[in-house]
C-alpha positions in Angstrom: -0.1 0.4 -0.2 1.4 3.2 -1.0 1.4 6.4 1.3 0.3 9.4 0.2 2.6 12.5 0.0 4.3 13.9 2.6 4.0 10.8 4.8 7.4 9.3 5.7 8.0 5.9 5.2 7.7 3.0 7.5 11.0 2.6 9.6 10.9 -0.4 11.2 8.6 -3.5 11.7 7.4 -5.5 14.8 4.8 -8.3 15.2 2.4 -6.9 11.9 2.4 -3.8 13.3 4.5 -0.4 11.6 4.5 3.4 12.6 6.2 6.3 10.9 6.0 9.9 11.8 5.8 13.0 9.4 5.1 16.7 10.2 2.3 18.3 8.1 1.1 21.9 8.4 3.4 22.4 11.3 1.9 20.0 13.6 3.2 16.5 14.4 1.5 13.2 13.9 2.4 9.6 14.5 0.7 7.2 11.7 0.6 3.6 12.8 -0.1 0.8 10.7 -1.8 -3.0 10.0 -2.7 -5.1 7.8 -5.7 -3.5 9.2 -5.2 -0.2 8.1 -3.6 3.1 9.2 -5.0 5.4 11.7 -2.8 9.1 12.7 -2.3 10.2 16.5 -1.1 13.9 17.4 1.9 13.7 19.2 1.5 16.0 21.6 -1.5 13.0 22.7 0.6 10.5 23.8 1.7 11.2 27.5 -2.1 11.1 28.1 -2.4 7.8 25.7 0.0 4.4 26.2 1.5 3.7 22.5 0.1 0.8 21.1 3.3 -0.2 18.6 5.1 -3.1 20.1 7.8 -1.4 22.4 6.9 2.1 21.7 5.8 2.6 25.1 8.9 1.2 27.0 11.0 3.5 24.8 9.6 6.6 26.0 9.4 5.3 30.1 13.0 4.2 29.7 13.5 7.8 27.9 11.5 9.7 31.0 13.7 7.6 33.4 17.7 9.1 32.1 19.0 11.3 34.7 19.2 15.1 34.1 21.6 16.8 32.4 24.3 19.4 34.7 22.5 22.8 34.0 25.8 24.7 34.6 29.8 23.3 35.4 29.4 27.0 38.0 26.2 25.0 40.0 28.5 22.0 40.6 32.6 22.8 40.8 32.6 26.1 42.0 33.8 25.6 45.8 32.3 29.4 46.9 29.4 29.0 45.8 26.1 27.4 47.2 24.6 23.5 45.7 23.3 25.4 42.7 21.5 21.9 42.0 19.7 21.7 45.6 18.7 25.4 44.6 16.7 25.2 41.8 14.4 22.7 43.9 12.1 24.1 47.2 13.5 23.3 50.6 11.4 20.4 52.0 10.7 18.6 48.3 12.2 15.4 47.6 12.7 14.5 43.4 9.5 13.5 41.8 9.0 9.8 41.2 6.6 9.8 39.0 3.1 9.9 39.3 0.6 6.3 38.7 1.3 6.6 35.0 4.8 5.5 35.3 5.6 9.6 33.9 7.9 12.1 36.0 6.3 14.8 37.5 7.0 18.9 36.8 10.8 18.7 38.6 11.9 15.7 37.4 15.0 16.7 35.1 15.7 19.7 38.0 15.8 16.7 40.9 18.2 14.0 38.9 20.6 17.2 38.2 20.1 18.1 42.4 21.4 13.9 42.4 24.6 14.3 40.2 27.8 14.8 42.9 30.3 15.0 40.9 32.3 15.9 43.8 33.0 14.1 47.5 30.1 14.7 50.0 32.7 17.0 52.4 33.7 19.2 49.5 30.4 19.2 47.9 29.4 20.6 51.5 31.8 22.9 52.4 30.5 26.0 52.5 27.3 25.2 54.2 29.6 24.2 57.3 31.4 27.6 56.9 35.1 26.3 56.3 37.3 26.3 53.8 38.0 22.5 51.6 40.7 21.5 54.2 38.3 21.8 56.9 35.6 19.7 54.9 38.4 17.3 54.2 39.6 17.2 57.7 35.6 16.4 58.7 35.5 12.9 56.9 37.6 11.8 59.5 34.3 12.7 62.2 32.1 10.9 60.2 31.3 7.0 61.0 33.0 5.5 57.9 32.4 1.8 56.7 33.0 -1.6 58.0 37.5 -2.4 57.5 38.4 -5.2 57.1 40.4 -5.9 59.9 37.3 -5.0 61.9 35.3 -7.0 59.8 37.8 -9.7 61.2 38.0 -9.3 64.5 34.0 -8.3 64.9 33.8 -12.0 63.0 36.6 -14.0 65.2 34.8 -12.8 68.1 31.8 -14.1 67.6 33.1 -17.3 66.4 35.7 -18.0 68.9 33.1 -19.4 71.6 32.1 -22.0 68.9 35.4 -23.2 68.2 36.7 -23.3 71.6 33.4 -25.8 71.6 34.6 -28.4 69.0 37.9 -30.4 69.2 41.3 -28.4 69.1 42.7 -30.1 65.5 38.7 -29.9 64.0 38.8 -25.9 65.2 42.5 -25.8 63.4 41.0 -27.7 60.5 38.6 -25.1 60.3 41.1 -21.8 60.2 43.3 -23.6 57.6 40.2 -24.3 55.6 38.9 -20.7 56.0 42.0 -19.0 55.0 42.3 -21.4 51.6 38.9 -20.7 50.5 39.2 -17.0 51.1 36.9 -16.5 53.9 39.2 -14.3 55.6 39.3 -10.5 54.1 42.8 -9.6 53.7 43.6 -7.4 56.6 45.7 -4.5 55.2 48.5 -3.6 56.8 50.2 0.1 56.4 53.7 -0.7 54.7 55.9 0.7 57.9 59.6 1.1 56.6 60.8 1.3 60.2 59.5 -2.1 61.1 62.1 -3.3 57.8 64.9 -6.1 59.4 68.0 -7.7 57.5 68.6 -10.7 59.4 70.0 -14.1 57.7 70.8 -12.3 54.4 67.3 -11.8 53.7 65.1 -8.4 53.9 62.0 -8.7 55.7 59.1 -6.0 55.9 58.6 -6.6 59.3 60.3 -8.6 62.3 56.6 -11.0 63.3 56.6 -14.3 61.6 54.0 -17.4 61.8 56.0 -20.0 63.8 55.9 -24.1 62.5 53.4 -25.9 63.7 50.2 -24.5 62.1 50.4 -24.5 58.6 52.1 -27.9 58.5 51.7 -28.9 54.7 52.0 -25.3 53.2 48.2 -25.5 52.0 47.8 -21.3 53.0 51.3 -19.6 53.3 50.1 -16.8 51.8 46.7 -16.2 52.8 49.5 -15.9 56.3 51.1 -13.4 55.1 48.0 -11.7 54.0 47.0 -11.7 57.6 50.9 -9.2 58.4 53.0 -11.2 59.7 56.0 -10.1 58.0 57.7 -13.9 57.4 55.3 -17.1 57.4 57.2 -20.8 58.3 55.4 -24.3 57.4 56.3 -27.7 58.7 57.5 -29.4 60.5 57.6 -32.0 57.1 59.1 -35.2 57.5 60.2 -37.4 54.3 57.3 -39.6 54.4 53.7 -39.2 55.7 53.0 -39.7 59.2 49.9 -39.2 61.5 51.3 -38.8 64.8 50.5 -39.3 68.0 47.6 -40.9 68.8 44.4 -38.2 69.7 43.7 -36.6 72.4 46.5 -34.8 72.1 46.5 -31.1 72.3 44.9 -29.1 75.1 43.7 -26.2 75.8 44.4 -23.9 79.2 42.4 -20.7 78.3 42.8 -20.0 81.9 46.6 -19.2 81.3 47.0 -18.4 77.3 48.3 -21.7 77.1 48.3 -25.0 74.6 49.1 -28.6 75.1 50.2 -30.8 72.4 52.2 -34.3 71.6 51.0 -34.1 68.1 54.5 -35.6 66.5 55.1 -33.7 63.7 52.0 -35.7 61.7 52.4 -34.0 58.5 51.5 -35.4 54.6 55.4 -35.3 54.0 57.6 -33.7 51.5 55.7 -34.6 48.1 52.6 -32.6 48.8 54.0 -29.7 50.4 57.0 -29.2 47.9 54.0 -29.4 45.0 52.4 -26.5 47.2 55.8 -24.5 47.5 56.8 -24.8 44.0 53.2 -23.4 42.1 53.8 -20.3 44.4 57.4 -20.2 44.4 57.1 -17.0 41.9 55.3 -15.0 44.9 56.5 -12.4 46.9 56.8 -13.7 50.8 59.1 -15.1 53.1 58.5 -18.6 53.4 60.3 -20.9 55.7 60.5 -24.6 55.6 60.6 -26.5 59.0 62.0 -30.1 58.1 62.2 -32.6 61.1 62.5 -36.7 61.3 60.2 -39.7 61.4 59.8 -41.6 64.0 60.8 -44.8 62.7 63.3 -44.1 60.3 66.3 -45.7 60.7 68.5 -42.9 60.2 67.3 -39.1 61.3 70.1 -37.4 60.1 69.4 -38.4 56.4 66.0 -37.0 57.0 66.6 -33.6 57.7 69.6 -33.8 54.7 66.6 -34.9 52.5 64.7 -32.2 54.3 67.5 -29.6 53.1 67.7 -31.3 49.2 64.2 -31.3 48.4 63.1 -27.6 49.2 66.3 -26.2 49.0 64.7 -24.5 45.9 61.2 -23.3 47.3 62.5 -22.3 50.6 63.3 -18.6 51.8 64.9 -20.5 54.3 65.3 -23.5 56.2 64.6 -24.9 59.5 66.1 -28.1 61.2 63.9 -28.9 63.9 65.2 -31.1 67.2 63.7 -30.1 70.0 60.4 -31.1 69.8 59.7 -33.2 73.5 56.7 -35.6 71.1 59.2 -37.0 69.4 61.6 -40.2 71.4 64.6 -39.3 71.5 64.7 -36.4 69.4 66.2 -34.0 71.5 69.2 -35.9 72.0 70.6 -34.3 68.5 70.7 -30.9 70.7 73.9 -32.3 72.1 77.5 -33.6 71.6 78.1 -35.8 68.4 75.0 -35.9 67.2 74.5 -32.3 66.6 78.0 -32.3 65.4 77.1 -34.6 62.5 73.8 -33.4 62.1 75.1 -29.5 61.6 78.4 -30.8 59.3 75.8 -32.8 57.0 73.1 -30.1 56.7 75.1 -27.5 55.6 77.1 -29.5 53.5 73.6 -30.4 51.6 73.0 -26.6 51.8 76.1 -25.5 50.2 76.3 -28.8 47.5 72.9 -27.6 46.2 73.9 -24.1 45.6 77.0 -24.5 44.1 75.4 -27.3 41.7 72.9 -25.0 40.8 74.6 -21.8 40.7 72.3 -20.0 43.3 72.2 -18.1 46.3 72.7 -20.4 49.6 69.6 -20.4 51.5 69.6 -19.7 55.8 69.9 -22.3 57.6 67.8 -22.1 61.1 68.2 -24.8 63.9 64.8 -24.4 66.9 66.2 -25.2 69.8 64.2 -26.8 73.0 63.3 -23.9 76.1 64.8 -26.6 78.5 68.3 -26.3 78.3 70.8 -25.1 80.5 74.0 -22.8 80.3 76.8 -25.8 79.6 74.3 -27.1 76.9 73.7 -23.9 75.6 77.7 -23.2 75.4 77.6 -26.6 73.4 75.4 -25.7 71.0 76.2 -21.9 70.5 80.3 -23.2 69.8 78.8 -26.0 67.1 76.9 -23.1 65.7 79.8 -21.2 65.0 81.9 -23.9 63.6 79.5 -24.7 60.9 78.5 -21.6 59.7 74.7 -21.9 60.7 73.0 -18.7 59.8 70.3 -18.7 63.1 68.6 -20.0 66.2 65.3 -20.1 66.6 64.4 -20.0 70.4 62.4 -21.8 71.3 60.4 -24.9 70.8 58.0 -25.7 73.3 58.7 -26.9 77.4 57.9 -30.1 79.1 58.4 -28.4 82.5 55.2 -27.2 84.4 56.5 -25.7 86.9 55.1 -21.7 85.9 51.6 -23.3 85.7 49.8 -23.6 89.0 48.8 -26.0 90.6 45.0 -26.6 89.6 45.3 -25.9 86.2 43.8 -27.7 83.9 45.4 -30.8 81.8 48.5 -29.5 83.9 49.3 -33.7 84.0 49.2 -33.8 80.1 51.9 -35.0 78.0 53.8 -33.4 75.9 55.1 -29.5 74.9 53.8 -25.9 76.3 53.3 -23.3 74.9 51.7 -19.8 75.1 52.6 -17.2 78.2 53.8 -19.7 80.5 56.8 -20.6 78.7 57.3 -16.8 77.8 59.9 -15.9 80.7 62.0 -19.0 80.1 62.6 -18.7 76.4 62.9 -15.3 76.7 66.1 -16.0 79.2 67.6 -18.9 76.9 67.2 -16.2 74.0 69.6 -13.7 76.0 72.4 -16.3 76.8 72.6 -17.4 73.0 72.3 -14.1 72.5 75.4 -13.4 74.8 77.2 -16.2 73.7 76.5 -16.3 70.0 77.4 -12.4 69.5 75.6 -9.5 67.4 76.2 -11.5 64.0 74.3 -14.6 64.4 70.6 -14.4 63.2 67.8 -15.0 66.2 64.0 -15.6 66.1 62.6 -15.2 69.1 59.5 -17.4 69.8 57.1 -18.4 72.9 54.7 -16.4 74.4 54.0 -13.9 72.2 50.4 -12.8 72.2 50.9 -8.7 72.3 53.7 -6.1 71.1 55.2 -5.4 74.6 56.0 -9.1 74.4 57.3 -8.5 71.3 59.2 -5.8 72.6 60.5 -7.5 75.1 61.8 -10.5 72.9 63.5 -8.2 70.6 65.1 -5.9 73.7 66.8 -9.1 75.1 68.3 -9.6 71.7 65.9 -11.4 69.1 66.2 -10.1 65.4 62.6 -11.6 64.4 59.9 -13.0 66.7 57.1 -15.7 65.9 54.0 -16.3 67.8 51.5 -19.0 67.1 49.5 -19.7 70.1 48.9 -16.3 71.0 46.8 -16.7 67.7 44.4 -19.0 68.4 43.6 -16.8 71.5 43.8 -13.2 69.9 42.5 -14.0 66.6 43.9 -13.0 63.0 43.8 -9.7 63.5 46.8 -9.9 66.4 49.4 -9.5 63.7 48.4 -5.7 63.0 47.8 -5.0 66.3 51.4 -6.5 67.2 52.6 -4.0 64.6 50.8 -1.1 65.7 51.8 -1.6 68.8 56.0 -1.6 67.3 55.3 1.7 65.7 53.9 3.2 68.9 56.8 2.4 70.8 59.3 3.0 68.7 57.6 6.8 68.6 57.6 6.9 72.7 61.6 5.5 72.6 62.7 7.7 69.5 64.4 5.4 67.5 64.0 5.7 63.8 64.9 1.7 63.0 63.5 -1.3 65.2 67.2 -2.8 64.5 67.6 -0.2 67.6 66.2 -2.1 70.1 67.6 -5.2 69.7 69.9 -6.0 72.8 69.1 -3.3 74.9 67.7 -5.3 78.2 70.2 -8.6 77.6 72.1 -8.2 80.7 68.8 -6.6 82.7 67.0 -11.0 81.4 70.3 -12.8 82.5 70.5 -11.3 85.8 67.2 -12.2 86.7 67.5 -15.7 85.8 64.9 -18.2 83.7 62.2 -17.5 85.7 
């Protein structure tokens, strides 16, 4: 069918209908066509009567919902002017939301203009506060902030802790590992503080706080741990072959003393699985050490340690030889005498040989010792460390002593290693004794009873380059690392020091004179 002269050709066909618009004698008209014929409608009447063409009504409504245009930049950007958009709307009237027909009421364009906010709230309303932009920007800190990652994690742990402490300790531990592995714990953004940077054993640590071995036994979540704010993490203890450890129950909480007794016995999945996980993250940032041990039924435990050095040298930032666990029978005999000399000679030779063959830098080797050492034992270990050029010591592991626990403490008679607050004094005294015996050049990591910034400072002032914690994390939650780091920074400001290293060795003599406690 041909259209009469003066009318436009239909532009679109939908569901058997089409529409055309034209201007005749100055009057806008819209023609609707179908197989039943044509009829015309004035465009001025369309606001009162919905369009019959498919999709036309939706397009008009969509156009009506578009945000309004800004009238002029001076209404939005000049700092000395009022909010011009709001000025164009009467006070006490909210923007129109549209009537029953869905079309906007009068003034919707101005309401849309008022809703456009090119500047932030504090700057946009600065003149209303009768102050400059600087004063308005400072007012941001007075407004209630959104819940930060650290606060969210702290609140979540406070809610979850009663539930977790009703569970078996090992089951609660596995739940925490799964939460970290699946990203259920948000990243805690800890400000980088160059004053906390530590250089020790040839490595540069972003801060002196690390997670001790025992938490991430099979290297499942080292990067998630680092995201909590730790400057380094240590995985393990790992043995060449998988082993189940000692029979349960084997972990006991002592909440009144903020302590734990465990007799786990190097339970882990062996070298192979952990090596694959560490190999997959080898190019990621962050210092991750590997703690190696010997199988309980091994015929040659020194060979087990050498195997651990050879296996994890390519993927570890540093290596720790754990010869101080009280839960593997006879293991602590490697801390003294000819066994210690043969062990250190073999371990250092394996480390040096790998570096020579691969033409790579030597990885630092630490030895983890017990807190139950006497003065003659400390002197013997110090001599061996100096003889075989071991890079450092971790002081200390758990203790078999119970003299620091009250007589009626729960689980006091359980066998195993005691960790937490009751270990602090003894382990700090042993740390100071090793600093005195080894001098200033050997790296020392202080562990045992660290659960606050004050305890970390005491370790450093007694002679530690770095500090580690584990039991403190159980009672303090995932925000404990950031809390400790903040406390270290404040302590440095009070003491007027520019580097955390400047606090080291301040109280070594005082700790030694006070005795092991």
